[in-house]
N, C-alpha and C positions, 0 to 999 in steps of 0.2 A: 573282174572281181579280185583276181590274184594280185593286182597291184593296189587293192584297197579302194577302188571307186565306188564300191557299193557299201562299205562298212568303215566303221571307225575301229583304229587299234589304240588302246590306252596300255602303254607298257608298264610293269611294276618298276623298272628303272629306265632312264633315259638310254636309248640306244639299244635296248634289248629287243632282238628280234622275235617275230611270232614263232611259236613252235608248231602252229598249225594254219590252215586257211581254209576257207569255204571253196570248195571244188565245184559245187552244184547247188542250185536251189530249183525245186520243183514246186510249183504252185498248181493246185488243182481246185476244184470248186470248193470244197470243204476242208482241205488241209494244206499245209506247208510243209516240205521235207528238205532238210538240209544234208548235204553230203560233205563232211569235214575230212581233209587230209592232215594227218599229224595227231600230235599228242594233245588232249585238252582234258579238263576235269568235268565240266557239266555244261549243259545248255538249259538256260532258263528263257521261258517266252513271257514277255513282260508287256503291261498295257496299263492305262490309267484307269484306277477304280474310283468311279463318281461317288461311291458310298464313303470310303475313307478318305477321299480326296488326296490319294498317293498312288505312286506306281505299285503294280502288284504282280507276282508271279503266278500266272495262270497254269502254266505246265512246264514240264521237264523233259528233255530228249531230244532226238533228231526230227521227230515228227509233231507238229502242232495240229490239233483238230479243232475246227472252229466250234464244235459242240460243246467243248469243255468250258466255254465262256459262260459265266452265271448271268450276264447281261450283255447287252448289245455295246460294244465299243467301236470306235471308228477305225482302230489300228491295233497291231501287235508287232512287237520286235523282238529278235533274239539277241540273247547275251551269252557269249561262250567265253567261258574261263579256263584259264591255264595258269601254271607256275610263272610264267613270262608276262602274263597280262591278260587283258579282257579284249574281245571283240564285240562290237554292238552293231547290228545291222541298222539300216535305215527302216522306217516303220513301213510294214506292208498294210496297205489300206484294205478294210473289210467292207464289203457291200453286202447288204441283206436284201 
């Protein structure tokens, strides 16, 4: 993960190094928890909203609880924002 094999980095400017990285991902039956090393502004948990037919932020913070979903979705992904750019995780599949 430290080399970017599990996520995408989108810098604000070309060549700008990330100010943080995902140090650990802990997946349990009803939650996903990220440990971040370095400086970042926020973490958003995003999934497709079939009602609005757009991506929607369902939660913020280092921990995502599946119970916050207002309907069943197949996946959730984290978007971590900093001054240097954004990191987006690959989607985490959700099984009910």
